[in-house]
C-alpha positions as CSV (number, residue, x, y, z in Angstrom):
1,X,14.8,26.3,2.5
2,X,14.1,27.0,-1.2
3,X,16.2,30.2,-1.4
4,X,19.2,28.4,0.0
5,X,18.9,25.6,-2.6
6,X,18.6,28.1,-5.4
7,X,21.6,30.0,-4.2
8,X,23.6,26.8,-3.9
9,X,22.8,25.9,-7.4
10,X,23.5,29.3,-8.9
11,X,26.8,29.9,-7.0
12,X,28.1,26.4,-7.7
13,X,27.6,27.0,-11.4
14,X,29.1,30.5,-11.4
15,X,32.1,30.2,-9.1
16,X,34.9,28.1,-10.7
17,X,38.0,30.1,-9.8
18,X,38.4,32.0,-6.5
19,X,36.5,31.3,-3.3
20,X,33.0,32.3,-2.2
21,X,32.0,31.5,1.4
22,X,28.3,32.1,2.1
23,X,26.6,32.2,5.5
24,X,22.9,32.1,5.2
25,X,20.4,33.8,7.5
26,X,19.9,30.5,9.3
27,X,23.7,30.3,10.0
28,X,24.5,27.6,7.5
29,X,28.0,28.0,5.9
30,X,28.9,26.7,2.5
31,X,31.9,27.3,0.3
32,X,32.1,27.5,-3.5
33,X,35.1,27.6,-5.9
34,X,38.6,26.1,-6.0
35,X,40.0,27.7,-2.8
36,X,42.1,30.2,-4.7
37,X,42.1,34.0,-4.4
38,X,40.1,36.2,-4.3
39,X,38.5,34.9,-1.1
40,X,35.2,36.4,-0.5
41,X,32.9,35.8,2.5
42,X,29.3,37.0,2.4
43,X,26.5,36.8,5.0
44,X,22.7,37.3,4.5
45,X,21.0,39.0,7.4
46,X,17.5,37.7,6.6
47,X,15.9,34.9,4.6
48,X,13.9,37.5,2.5
49,X,17.2,38.9,1.2
50,X,18.2,35.4,0.0
51,X,14.9,35.0,-1.9
52,X,15.1,38.5,-3.3
53,X,18.6,37.7,-4.8
54,X,17.2,34.5,-6.3
55,X,14.3,36.3,-8.0
56,X,16.1,39.3,-9.4
57,X,19.9,39.1,-9.0
58,X,20.8,42.0,-11.3
59,X,18.7,44.4,-9.3
60,X,18.9,43.0,-5.8
61,X,22.6,42.4,-5.5
62,X,23.2,46.1,-5.5
63,X,20.2,46.9,-3.4
64,X,21.0,44.3,-0.7
65,X,24.6,45.4,-0.5
66,X,23.7,49.1,-0.1
67,X,21.0,48.2,2.4
68,X,23.4,46.1,4.5
69,X,21.3,43.0,4.1
70,X,24.1,41.3,2.1
71,X,27.2,41.8,4.2
72,X,30.7,41.3,2.7
73,X,32.7,40.1,5.6
74,X,35.9,39.4,3.7
75,X,36.9,41.0,0.4
76,X,35.1,43.8,-1.5
77,X,32.1,44.2,-3.7
78,X,34.5,44.1,-6.7
79,X,35.9,40.8,-5.4
80,X,32.4,39.4,-5.2
81,X,31.6,40.5,-8.7
82,X,34.9,38.9,-9.9
83,X,34.2,35.5,-8.5
84,X,30.6,35.6,-9.8
85,X,31.3,37.0,-13.3
86,X,34.8,36.0,-14.4
87,X,33.9,32.5,-15.4
88,X,30.3,33.0,-16.5
89,X,31.2,35.9,-19.0
90,X,28.7,38.0,-17.1
91,X,25.8,35.6,-17.4
92,X,23.9,35.4,-14.0
93,X,20.8,33.9,-15.6
94,X,20.7,30.6,-13.9
95,X,18.2,31.9,-11.3
96,X,14.4,31.9,-11.9
97,X,12.2,34.4,-13.7
98,X,15.0,35.7,-15.9
99,X,13.0,35.5,-19.1
100,X,10.0,37.4,-17.5
101,X,12.4,40.1,-16.2
102,X,13.9,40.5,-19.7
103,X,10.5,40.9,-21.4
104,X,9.5,43.5,-18.8
105,X,12.8,45.4,-19.2
106,X,12.3,45.5,-23.0
107,X,8.8,46.9,-22.6
108,X,9.9,49.6,-20.2
109,X,12.8,50.8,-22.3
110,X,10.4,51.8,-25.1
111,X,9.6,55.0,-23.2
112,X,11.3,57.8,-25.2
113,X,13.8,60.2,-23.5
114,X,12.1,63.4,-24.5
115,X,13.6,66.7,-23.6
116,X,11.9,66.9,-20.2
117,X,12.7,63.4,-19.2
118,X,16.3,63.8,-20.5
119,X,16.9,66.9,-18.4
120,X,15.5,65.1,-15.3
121,X,17.7,62.1,-15.9
122,X,20.8,64.2,-16.3
123,X,20.1,66.2,-13.2
124,X,19.8,62.9,-11.2
125,X,23.5,62.1,-11.7
126,X,25.4,65.2,-12.9
127,X,23.9,67.8,-10.7
128,X,25.3,66.3,-7.5
129,X,27.7,68.3,-5.4
130,X,30.6,69.3,-7.6
131,X,33.0,68.5,-4.9
132,X,32.2,64.8,-5.2
133,X,33.6,64.6,-8.8
134,X,36.7,66.5,-7.9
135,X,37.6,63.7,-5.4
136,X,38.0,60.9,-8.0
137,X,38.2,62.4,-11.5
138,X,41.3,63.9,-13.1
139,X,41.9,67.6,-12.8
140,X,40.0,68.3,-16.1
141,X,37.0,66.3,-14.8
142,X,36.9,64.0,-17.8
143,X,34.0,61.7,-16.8
144,X,34.4,59.3,-19.7
145,X,36.7,56.5,-20.8
146,X,40.4,57.5,-20.8
147,X,42.8,56.3,-23.5
148,X,45.8,54.4,-22.2
149,X,48.2,54.8,-25.1
150,X,51.1,53.3,-23.0
151,X,51.0,50.7,-20.2
152,X,52.3,53.0,-17.4
153,X,50.0,56.0,-18.2
154,X,48.5,57.7,-15.2
155,X,44.8,58.7,-15.2
156,X,45.8,62.3,-16.0
157,X,48.0,61.2,-19.0
158,X,45.3,58.8,-20.3
159,X,42.6,61.5,-20.2
160,X,44.8,63.9,-22.1
161,X,45.5,61.1,-24.6
162,X,41.8,60.6,-25.0
163,X,41.2,64.2,-25.9
164,X,44.2,64.1,-28.3
165,X,43.0,61.0,-30.0
166,X,39.5,62.4,-30.5
167,X,40.8,65.7,-31.7
168,X,43.0,63.9,-34.2
169,X,40.1,61.9,-35.6
170,X,38.0,65.0,-35.8
171,X,40.7,66.7,-38.0
172,X,40.0,70.0,-36.4
173,X,41.9,72.8,-38.2
174,X,42.2,76.5,-37.3
175,X,39.0,78.4,-37.8
176,X,36.7,75.4,-37.7
177,X,33.4,75.6,-35.9
178,X,32.7,72.8,-33.5
179,X,29.6,71.6,-31.7
180,X,30.1,69.6,-28.5
181,X,26.9,67.6,-27.7
182,X,27.0,66.8,-24.0
183,X,29.9,69.0,-23.1
184,X,30.4,67.9,-19.5
185,X,32.6,70.2,-17.5
186,X,34.0,71.8,-20.7
187,X,37.3,70.1,-21.0
188,X,36.9,68.7,-24.5
189,X,35.7,72.0,-25.9
190,X,38.5,73.9,-24.3
191,X,41.1,71.5,-25.6
192,X,39.8,71.8,-29.1
193,X,40.0,75.6,-28.9
194,X,43.4,75.9,-27.1
195,X,45.3,73.0,-28.6
196,X,43.6,72.2,-31.9
197,X,42.9,75.8,-32.9
198,X,39.1,75.6,-33.4
199,X,37.8,79.0,-34.3
200,X,34.6,78.5,-32.3
201,X,33.2,75.8,-30.0
202,X,29.7,75.6,-28.8
203,X,29.1,73.1,-25.9
204,X,25.5,72.1,-25.0
205,X,24.5,70.3,-21.8
206,X,21.4,69.5,-19.8
207,X,23.3,69.8,-16.5
208,X,23.0,73.2,-14.7
209,X,25.9,72.2,-12.5
210,X,28.2,71.4,-15.4
211,X,27.0,74.5,-17.4
212,X,28.1,76.9,-14.6
213,X,31.4,75.1,-14.1
214,X,32.1,75.2,-17.9
215,X,31.4,78.9,-18.3
216,X,33.7,79.7,-15.4
217,X,36.5,77.7,-17.0
218,X,36.0,79.4,-20.3
219,X,36.1,82.8,-18.6
220,X,39.2,81.9,-16.6
221,X,41.0,80.8,-19.8
222,X,39.9,84.1,-21.5
223,X,38.1,82.1,-24.2
224,X,34.6,83.5,-23.9
225,X,34.8,84.8,-27.4
226,X,35.5,81.4,-28.9
227,X,34.1,78.8,-26.5
228,X,30.5,79.1,-25.2
229,X,28.3,76.8,-23.3
230,X,24.5,76.6,-23.3
231,X,21.8,74.7,-21.4
232,X,20.3,73.1,-24.5
233,X,19.0,69.9,-25.9
234,X,20.4,68.6,-29.2
235,X,16.9,68.5,-30.7
236,X,16.5,72.2,-30.3
237,X,20.1,73.2,-31.4
238,X,20.4,75.2,-34.6
239,X,23.3,76.1,-36.8
240,X,25.8,74.5,-39.1
241,X,29.2,73.2,-37.9
242,X,32.4,71.9,-39.4
243,X,32.9,69.4,-36.7
244,X,30.6,67.7,-34.1
245,X,31.9,65.8,-31.1
246,X,29.9,63.9,-28.5
247,X,31.7,62.1,-25.7
248,X,29.9,60.0,-23.1
249,X,26.4,61.4,-23.9
250,X,24.9,58.9,-26.3
251,X,24.4,56.4,-23.5
252,X,21.6,58.6,-22.2
253,X,19.8,59.0,-25.5
254,X,17.8,55.7,-25.5
255,X,16.9,53.5,-28.4
256,X,13.6,55.2,-29.3
257,X,15.5,58.5,-29.8
258,X,18.3,57.2,-31.9
259,X,16.7,58.4,-35.2
260,X,16.1,61.8,-33.8
261,X,19.7,62.0,-32.5
262,X,21.4,61.0,-35.8
263,X,19.0,63.1,-37.9
264,X,19.7,66.1,-35.8
265,X,23.5,65.5,-36.0
266,X,23.3,65.2,-39.8
267,X,21.3,68.5,-40.1
268,X,23.8,70.3,-37.9
269,X,26.9,69.0,-39.8
270,X,28.2,70.8,-42.8
271,X,28.3,69.0,-46.1
272,X,32.1,68.4,-45.7
273,X,32.0,68.1,-42.0
274,X,33.2,65.3,-39.7
275,X,31.6,63.9,-36.5
276,X,33.2,61.9,-33.7
277,X,30.8,59.9,-31.4
278,X,32.4,58.3,-28.3
279,X,30.0,56.1,-26.4
280,X,29.9,53.1,-24.1
281,X,28.4,50.1,-25.9
282,X,28.2,46.3,-25.8
283,X,29.8,43.7,-28.1
284,X,27.1,41.2,-27.6
285,X,23.4,41.1,-28.7
286,X,20.8,43.7,-27.6
287,X,20.1,43.4,-23.9
288,X,18.5,45.6,-21.3
289,X,20.9,47.7,-19.2
290,X,21.5,46.6,-15.7
291,X,18.3,47.5,-13.8
292,X,20.2,48.6,-10.6
293,X,22.3,51.0,-12.6
294,X,19.2,52.5,-14.4
295,X,17.2,52.8,-11.2
296,X,19.8,54.4,-8.9
297,X,22.6,55.8,-11.1
298,X,21.7,56.5,-14.7
299,X,17.9,56.6,-15.2
300,X,17.0,56.4,-18.9
301,X,20.4,55.0,-19.8
302,X,21.0,52.2,-22.3
303,X,24.2,50.6,-23.7
304,X,23.8,50.0,-27.4
305,X,25.2,47.3,-29.6
306,X,26.2,48.0,-33.2
307,X,23.0,46.5,-34.6
308,X,20.9,49.1,-32.7
309,X,23.0,52.0,-33.8
310,X,23.7,51.3,-37.4
311,X,20.1,51.3,-38.8
312,X,19.6,54.8,-37.3
313,X,22.9,56.1,-38.7
314,X,21.9,54.7,-42.1
315,X,18.4,56.2,-42.1
316,X,19.9,59.6,-41.2
317,X,22.0,59.6,-44.3
318,X,25.3,59.5,-42.4
319,X,28.3,57.6,-43.6
320,X,30.5,55.6,-41.2
321,X,34.1,56.5,-42.1
322,X,35.7,54.8,-39.2
323,X,34.9,52.7,-36.1
324,X,37.3,51.9,-33.3
325,X,36.5,49.7,-30.3
326,X,38.3,50.4,-27.1
327,X,38.6,47.3,-25.0
328,X,39.6,47.4,-21.3
329,X,40.4,51.1,-21.4
330,X,37.3,51.8,-19.4
331,X,38.1,49.1,-16.9
332,X,41.5,50.8,-16.2
333,X,39.7,54.2,-16.0
334,X,37.1,52.9,-13.6
335,X,39.8,51.2,-11.5
336,X,41.5,54.5,-11.1
337,X,38.2,56.3,-10.2
338,X,37.2,53.5,-7.7
339,X,40.6,53.6,-6.0
340,X,40.5,57.4,-5.7
341,X,36.9,57.3,-4.5
342,X,37.7,54.8,-1.8
343,X,40.8,56.8,-0.8
344,X,38.5,59.8,-0.3
345,X,35.6,57.9,1.2
346,X,35.6,59.9,4.5
347,X,35.3,63.1,2.5
348,X,32.4,61.7,0.5
349,X,30.8,60.7,3.8
350,X,30.9,64.2,5.0
351,X,29.2,65.4,1.8
352,X,26.5,62.7,1.8
353,X,26.0,59.6,4.0
354,X,27.0,56.0,4.5
355,X,24.3,54.7,2.1
356,X,25.5,57.0,-0.6
357,X,29.1,55.8,-0.2
358,X,28.1,52.2,-0.5
359,X,25.9,53.0,-3.5
360,X,28.7,54.7,-5.3
361,X,31.3,52.0,-4.4
362,X,28.8,49.5,-5.8
363,X,28.3,51.6,-9.0
364,X,32.0,52.0,-9.7
365,X,32.7,48.3,-9.0
366,X,29.8,47.1,-11.1
367,X,30.9,49.3,-14.0
368,X,34.5,48.2,-13.8
369,X,33.3,44.5,-13.7
370,X,31.2,45.1,-16.8
371,X,34.3,46.1,-18.8
372,X,36.6,43.4,-17.3
373,X,34.4,40.3,-17.3
374,X,31.3,41.2,-19.3
375,X,30.8,42.6,-22.8
376,X,30.9,46.4,-22.2
377,X,33.2,48.3,-24.6
378,X,33.6,51.8,-25.9
379,X,32.8,52.7,-29.5
380,X,34.3,55.6,-31.4
381,X,32.3,56.3,-34.6
382,X,33.7,58.7,-37.1
383,X,30.7,59.9,-39.3
384,X,30.4,62.2,-42.3
385,X,27.8,63.2,-44.9
386,X,30.3,62.4,-47.8
387,X,32.8,59.6,-48.3
388,X,35.6,61.8,-49.5
389,X,36.2,64.1,-46.5
390,X,38.5,61.8,-44.6
391,X,41.9,60.6,-45.8
392,X,42.1,57.2,-47.5
393,X,44.4,55.7,-44.7
394,X,44.5,56.1,-41.0
395,X,48.0,57.5,-40.9
396,X,46.6,61.0,-40.4
397,X,45.5,60.1,-36.9
398,X,49.1,59.5,-35.6
399,X,50.4,62.5,-37.5
400,X,47.8,64.8,-36.0
401,X,48.4,63.3,-32.5
402,X,52.1,64.1,-32.8
403,X,51.3,67.7,-33.7
404,X,48.8,68.0,-30.8
405,X,51.3,66.4,-28.3
406,X,53.8,69.1,-29.3
407,X,51.2,71.8,-28.7
408,X,50.5,70.3,-25.3
409,X,54.2,70.5,-24.4
410,X,54.4,74.1,-25.6
411,X,51.4,75.1,-23.5
412,X,52.9,73.4,-20.4
413,X,56.1,75.3,-20.9
414,X,54.2,78.6,-21.1
415,X,52.4,77.8,-17.9
416,X,55.5,76.9,-16.0
417,X,57.5,79.9,-17.3
């Protein structure tokens, strides 16, 4: 059977370390790899599933797993991704029609994420039942890459360290006005007001669910006079801000809208202002985002490479004053999320259904594998309109982090008193 021959060829090339045992729909068993762990056993329930994986592995692997047509009888979906990706550096392009798929993906991604499309895309993922996110995120609901500043950091500690690291790079001083583009559940904005002393913070989001939660948090903290949240698109935002921060939002902008995004950011930033952009990206060459992720998890999403971002930054008249690349931090973050999600799987099942649980297990595993064995990274861009508004050396970052850490301790002491 053609599909079996193609799978034999692809798996024999991909699996070098670890063990993959495949049972075809016809009952034939074949083993790939060196016999070491992880040991993964998969079974196809029908011949059409085998051919589907051959024709479009990036899309169909997730679909077949979620539909139960690719059954993992030993190991997990993450184990399967490990044996397939670890020794290929994420390249699963040995199967047919890859070039045709890539051309089609490039054509489709030219559709611009206008305001209407952006709001619909955001609602698809972020307006799910809020209880879902509380089951696997930290208590502050930070839904972006944490910063593991020491090896034994917990997820809670690493997310606080992320906010501290960003605040230090922003150089927020008492009285500064801050715009938070894509403000999530409000944690970053509240941190900048409570710990960094920002005079005013405006958070904008396209998620109704996140907006309501953020406003409640601001009210609970008695910060309504300093921290506000609006259902607003960055293209329609007006004002002038000392600082702009954007964490985990740029991935949803899309390449055709990069010029609009950076031009809007420049217009909103004061002449002596500083912006910190924290986004997932890729260290390789431009490539379409995984089609399963864009179809089922993040419609309209795209992971940029530096060569896609830099021209738009330059055309907007912004100056890059610092770039930091976080490697593996998101793999550790996603591992923590995945483990928490699986520990609470029965609770998720009561909120949704079995198919949703398999889909989200696959999403978290795919994302973790992208940071462990492929080329996904996190970029932190520090941007300004002038080249003299940031200190000459990076010593100020550690100095400001130390001040913020002391403020965190003092706040914790007040809460426990």
